[in-house]
C-alpha positions in Angstrom: -7.4 -54.1 45.9 -6.3 -57.3 47.6 -7.9 -60.6 46.8 -9.2 -60.8 50.4 -10.8 -57.4 50.1 -12.4 -58.3 46.7 -13.8 -61.6 48.1 -15.2 -59.7 51.0 -16.8 -57.2 48.7 -18.4 -60.1 46.9 -19.7 -61.5 50.2 -17.4 -64.5 50.1 -15.4 -65.8 53.0 -13.1 -68.7 52.0 -13.9 -71.8 54.1 -11.3 -74.1 55.5 -9.9 -76.2 52.6 -11.9 -79.4 52.2 -10.1 -82.6 53.3 -9.6 -85.3 50.7 -12.2 -88.1 50.6 -9.8 -90.9 49.7 -6.1 -91.7 49.2 -4.8 -88.5 47.6 -3.7 -85.1 48.6 -5.8 -82.0 48.1 -3.0 -80.2 46.2 0.6 -80.6 45.1 3.1 -77.8 44.7 5.9 -78.0 42.2 8.0 -74.8 42.1 5.5 -71.9 41.8 2.8 -74.1 40.4 0.0 -75.6 42.5 -2.1 -78.5 41.2 -5.4 -78.7 43.0 -7.3 -81.9 43.1 -10.9 -82.0 41.9 -13.3 -80.0 44.1 -16.9 -81.1 44.1 -20.0 -79.0 44.2 -20.8 -78.4 47.9 -22.9 -75.6 49.4 -24.0 -74.5 52.8 -26.7 -77.3 52.9 -24.3 -80.0 51.8 -23.5 -81.7 48.5 -25.0 -80.2 45.4 -26.2 -83.2 43.4 -28.0 -83.7 40.2 -27.7 -84.5 36.5 -27.7 -81.7 34.0 -30.1 -82.4 31.2 -32.3 -84.5 33.5 -33.1 -83.0 36.9 -30.9 -79.9 36.9 -31.0 -76.7 34.9 -27.9 -74.9 33.5 -28.3 -72.0 36.0 -28.3 -74.4 38.9 -25.3 -76.2 37.5 -23.4 -72.9 37.1 -24.2 -72.0 40.7 -22.8 -75.5 41.7 -19.6 -74.7 39.7 -19.2 -71.4 41.6 -19.0 -73.5 44.8 -16.2 -75.5 43.2 -14.4 -72.2 42.5 -14.6 -71.2 46.2 -13.2 -74.6 47.2 -10.4 -74.3 44.7 -9.4 -70.9 46.2 -9.6 -72.4 49.7 -7.1 -75.1 48.6 -4.8 -72.5 47.0 -4.9 -70.5 50.3 -3.9 -73.6 52.2 -1.1 -74.2 49.7 0.1 -70.7 50.3 0.2 -71.2 54.1 -3.0 -69.2 54.6 -1.9 -66.2 52.4 -4.2 -66.1 49.4 -2.4 -62.9 48.3 0.4 -65.1 47.0 -1.9 -66.3 44.2 -0.5 -64.9 40.9 -2.7 -66.5 38.3 -5.3 -69.2 37.6 -3.6 -71.1 34.8 -6.0 -73.9 33.8 -9.3 -75.5 34.9 -10.8 -78.8 33.9 -14.5 -79.0 34.7 -16.5 -82.2 34.7 -20.3 -82.0 34.4 -22.6 -84.8 35.5 -24.9 -84.8 32.5 -27.1 -86.8 30.2 -25.7 -88.1 27.0 -27.4 -85.4 24.9 -26.6 -82.5 27.1 -24.2 -80.0 25.3 -24.0 -77.0 27.5 -21.1 -78.1 29.7 -19.2 -74.7 29.0 -22.2 -72.7 30.3 -22.1 -74.8 33.5 -18.4 -74.4 34.0 -18.8 -70.6 33.3 -20.1 -70.5 36.9 -16.6 -71.2 38.1 -14.8 -69.2 35.4 -17.0 -66.1 35.8 -16.6 -66.0 39.5 -12.8 -66.4 39.3 -12.5 -63.4 36.9 -15.0 -61.4 39.0 -12.9 -62.1 42.2 -9.4 -62.0 40.8 -9.6 -59.8 37.7 -7.0 -60.6 35.1 -5.3 -63.1 37.5 -8.5 -65.1 37.2 -8.4 -65.5 33.4 -7.4 -69.1 32.4 -7.3 -71.8 29.9 -10.1 -74.4 30.4 -11.8 -77.6 29.4 -15.4 -78.5 30.1 -16.4 -82.1 29.6 -19.4 -84.3 30.3 -19.3 -87.3 32.7 -22.0 -89.9 33.0 -21.7 -89.7 36.8 -19.5 -88.0 39.4 -18.5 -89.0 42.9 -21.4 -89.0 45.4 -23.8 -87.9 42.6 -22.5 -84.3 42.6 -23.4 -82.1 39.7 -19.9 -80.6 39.1 -16.2 -81.3 39.8 -13.4 -79.0 38.9 -9.7 -79.3 39.2 -7.2 -76.4 38.7 -3.6 -75.4 38.1 -2.5 -72.1 39.7 0.7 -70.0 39.8 1.8 -68.6 43.2 4.7 -66.6 44.4 
């Protein structure tokens, strides 16, 4: 099954790749590797903001992380000239969680991204990962995730 077919089965249509909000590019390709800049939690109703451990629960944080996964795939699709089928592997993710000092469930939040990528891509979605806390993130978003991908 193709990536596009699997995403459709999951009810996901990749949006246009989000434009950068400052002086950087959304992705850089070096050989067969694509480095995607951090994608912030953003849903149909706008930015998903909040601080885990204060005003946001782990489940809501994981849902926010899933939106980051969808934006990451949209950037990879753009890097592949619109052909997401060129994606070979998710190599590594680094997830940042806007959380209180005593919050320790960052991995559970970033699982929202990781679980979606494996569900959508199968073994191509399995990756190395870091999940870290941040005292704040741009625009007050709950989650930001960057990624490294292999393409053909």
